[in-house]
N, C-alpha and C positions, 0 to 999 in steps of 0.2 A: 566419540560414540558416547551419546546422550541425544535422548528424544526430549524435544522442546512442544510444549503445549501454550500454544495462544488462547485462551479466554474470553468470550464475547463481553463478561463482565469487565473485562481490564488488567487481566490477571497474564503472565506467562508462567507455566511450571517446566521445569525440568525434572529428570529421574534417568538415573545408568541405562542404556541400550541392552539389556540382557531379559536372560529367560525367566529366573527367578521374580515373583513380588519385587517390587519396588515402592517407597514412599516419595513421592511426588515434593519435590525443593520451591520455592518460593525464586523465580528469576528475578520477573518483575511485576510490581504491583502501581496501577497507576487507575487504581480504577475511581478513584475521587477525582479526575480530570474527565472519566470516558461517558459520555452519555449512549448507556447498553440500553434504549429499549423506544418507546415498547414495537416499533416495528423492525428493523432488520440492520439497526444500527449500535456502535460498541467497537470494543477491541477485536477487527475483522481479520488481520493479517501479519505475518512478522517474515522479514528475509534478512540472513546475514550475509554483510560485507563479503564479497568474497575471498581477501585478505584477511577477515574476523580475528585468524588464528596470531597475526601480528596488530595489527590498530584496531580489533575489540571492537569493531565498529555494528551495530544489528541499526533495521529497519525497521518501522510500523506502521501501519495506514490503522488509527480508530476518528473518531466521533463526537465530537466535545458540542459546549456549547447545543442549540437551537434553528438550527444544523446546521454543523461542519464537518466537513472530512480533513483529516490532517494525516502528513507525512511526514514523521519525525523522524528524527537520527537519534542514537542513545551508544551509552557506551558502556562496556563491563564495567566492575567495580574491579577494586584489587585483589577480592576474591572471585574466581574465575565461574562460582557459583551464582553469583547474584549483580545482577546491571545497579546503575546509579541513577536513580531515577531522578536525580537535579541534572543529568546532562543532556537533556532532553535541549534539541536541534530544531526547531519545526523549519522542515523545507517548503512545505503547498497548504496553505487553505484555503479549501473550494467549500463555498455554502451551499448547500443543498435544499432546493424549494420544497420539497415532503423528506416523508420518512422512511422512505422506499425505495428501493435500487441503488442505492449506497456502490455496488462493484466489490469493493474492495480485495482483489486480491493482487498482492505486491510480491515481486520474484528479480531477481538478477538473473538477465541472458547470459547464453554464452559469451554474448561478446562483451560484456561486463555492466554493462548501462542497465539501469534500475528500470522493470515498465511498472506499469499501476493499471489499474483495471476501475473504471471513472464509469459509474449507474449515471444514467440519464437523469436525477432527478426526483425519478418516479411518481405517482401519482397514475389513477386508472385514465384509460384511452390517452397515451401519448399528449397529457395535456400540454406538458411545454415543448414538445419537439425539439431537445435540446440535442438527439442526436444527428442531427443534420442539421445546425447552428455550427457555423464556421468562428462564430464569437467567443464557445463557452469551449470549457475541457469537460464538457459532463458530458456522455455518452461517447466516450473514449477510450483508446489504451495511450497512453502514455508514456514516453521513454525519455528519460534523464540523466547526465552523468553527475553524483555523488561525487566527484572525487573533484568537481571542480567550480567557477561559477562565474556566470555569465549576465553582463550587462544588471548588478548591483541585485539580482537574486541568490536563491540560495543554494541554487545549484547551475551544473550547465547545461547548456542543450546539444548535444552531439549535430557535428558538421555533415552527417549523412542524413537527419532527420529529414522525411519529404517534404515537409510545410516552411522551408527555412525561407521558401523565397512569397509566400505567401499561398492563399487560398484555406487557411486553419492557422492556429496557432499553433509556433513552432515547436510546441511539447509536442505534439499529436503525431502519434506512429499509425493507427488507424484507427477508426470516427464509423459513426451510423450505427453504432451499439444500445440495444434496452438496459442489460444490464450484466454486464459482463464478472462476473462476481469469485471467475472462477478460470485460472487458465495453464499453461504449462509448454513446455518447450517439445517437440518432437524429436527423436533421434537427428535428425539431417538437420534441424537448427529449426523447424515449423512453430508458427504459433500458435496453438489448437487454444479456441477458446470456447466456456460452456457460458452463452447467455440466452438467459431465462428470461420471463417476462411476458405481462398481455399483449 
């Protein structure tokens, strides 16, 4: 019964879900690790593990350095109102060739898998053509299993992902996107994507 607000500058705030005016508390501050500009970079999304109540795990998508997109796992501290900033476990680091079209949405699907929206790397006029490149994770929606590990990766590859036999990288669930910066799951489990960009 709380509301969590993910801020691009690298902070997650939390406050009670009630009608009176409430002061937000600080849940996680990784602003020193986050590159939040000048374009679309920053801390872009948060997703709580389906078993968060028992395992205290949650996941964030943020940009760091010049310029990488990172999917990372964190854990809540002994205080349920604060996450442990030192608990970070990086799952994925993907280099971005430009500062825009980072995508940014992550969410657990009805199947318990983590879905990740990755932009195509940006720049004008589809300069890199990553949305149609089967050798890159850019311009895709990924689907991974955070509860297992696969061949030295920090995550598992679901056995029913569509490209296990080739044609694209095995993490890829769908490709051909410009900038899938938000998505949601419909009432029948459909994945509905907001794909924006030139």
